[in-house]
C-alpha positions as CSV (number, residue, x, y, z in Angstrom):
1,X,95.1,123.1,95.7
2,X,95.8,123.5,92.1
3,X,92.2,124.7,91.4
4,X,92.1,126.9,94.7
5,X,95.3,128.4,93.2
6,X,94.6,128.8,90.0
7,X,91.0,129.9,91.2
8,X,92.8,132.5,93.2
9,X,94.5,133.7,89.6
10,X,91.3,134.2,87.9
11,X,92.6,131.8,85.3
12,X,90.6,129.1,83.5
13,X,91.3,125.1,83.4
14,X,92.4,125.9,79.7
15,X,94.8,128.5,80.0
16,X,96.7,126.9,82.5
17,X,96.4,123.3,81.0
18,X,97.7,124.9,77.8
19,X,100.4,126.7,79.5
20,X,101.6,123.2,81.3
21,X,100.9,121.0,78.4
22,X,98.6,119.1,80.0
23,X,95.2,118.4,78.5
24,X,92.2,120.1,80.1
25,X,90.3,116.7,81.2
26,X,93.6,115.4,82.5
27,X,94.1,118.5,84.6
28,X,90.8,118.8,85.7
29,X,90.5,115.3,87.2
30,X,93.6,116.1,88.8
31,X,92.7,119.2,90.4
32,X,89.2,116.9,91.6
33,X,91.9,114.5,93.1
34,X,90.5,111.7,90.2
35,X,94.3,111.1,89.0
36,X,97.4,110.9,90.7
37,X,99.9,112.6,88.8
38,X,103.4,112.4,88.6
39,X,105.7,114.8,89.8
40,X,106.3,116.0,86.6
41,X,102.8,116.5,85.6
42,X,102.4,118.3,89.5
43,X,105.9,120.6,88.2
44,X,104.7,121.6,84.8
45,X,101.2,122.9,86.4
46,X,102.8,124.5,89.4
47,X,105.1,126.2,86.6
48,X,101.6,127.6,85.1
49,X,100.4,128.8,87.7
50,X,103.8,130.6,88.3
51,X,104.4,128.3,91.1
52,X,107.9,125.7,91.9
53,X,107.0,122.4,93.2
54,X,108.0,123.0,96.6
55,X,105.5,125.9,96.7
56,X,102.6,123.8,95.6
57,X,103.5,121.1,98.3
58,X,104.1,123.6,101.1
59,X,100.5,124.8,100.6
60,X,99.5,121.2,100.4
61,X,101.3,120.6,103.6
62,X,99.5,123.8,105.1
63,X,96.6,121.9,104.2
64,X,96.9,118.7,105.5
65,X,97.6,120.5,109.1
66,X,95.1,122.1,109.1
67,X,92.9,119.7,108.2
68,X,94.6,117.3,110.7
69,X,94.1,119.6,113.2
70,X,90.4,120.2,112.7
71,X,89.5,116.5,112.8
72,X,92.4,115.4,115.1
73,X,90.5,116.0,118.2
74,X,87.3,113.9,117.5
75,X,89.6,110.9,116.2
76,X,91.6,111.3,119.4
77,X,90.7,107.3,121.2
78,X,89.4,105.8,118.5
79,X,91.1,102.7,117.3
80,X,92.2,102.9,113.8
81,X,91.0,106.5,113.4
82,X,93.0,108.2,110.4
83,X,92.7,111.8,110.9
84,X,93.9,113.1,107.9
85,X,91.9,110.0,105.3
86,X,90.7,111.3,102.3
87,X,93.1,114.3,101.9
88,X,94.4,114.5,98.1
89,X,97.6,116.3,98.1
90,X,97.6,117.4,94.5
91,X,93.7,118.8,94.2
């Protein structure tokens, strides 16, 4: 979600990281889902993008609903399947 919003605003990783007081490599890892950021880091990144943490979580929720709805029919009837596995809320 962070990367999508950052790109939609045509902002650089460095710009957002500097404003959020997060290192560029760390923010990059968070955007790619390779690091699990604390709520404080997510809130700082969201603020740097002009969003509240609730806004960011709402965007992530919408994506989760969309991905789950798209995958759910294929997973029905398959024991142990997780239609939303692999989705990173912060990225």
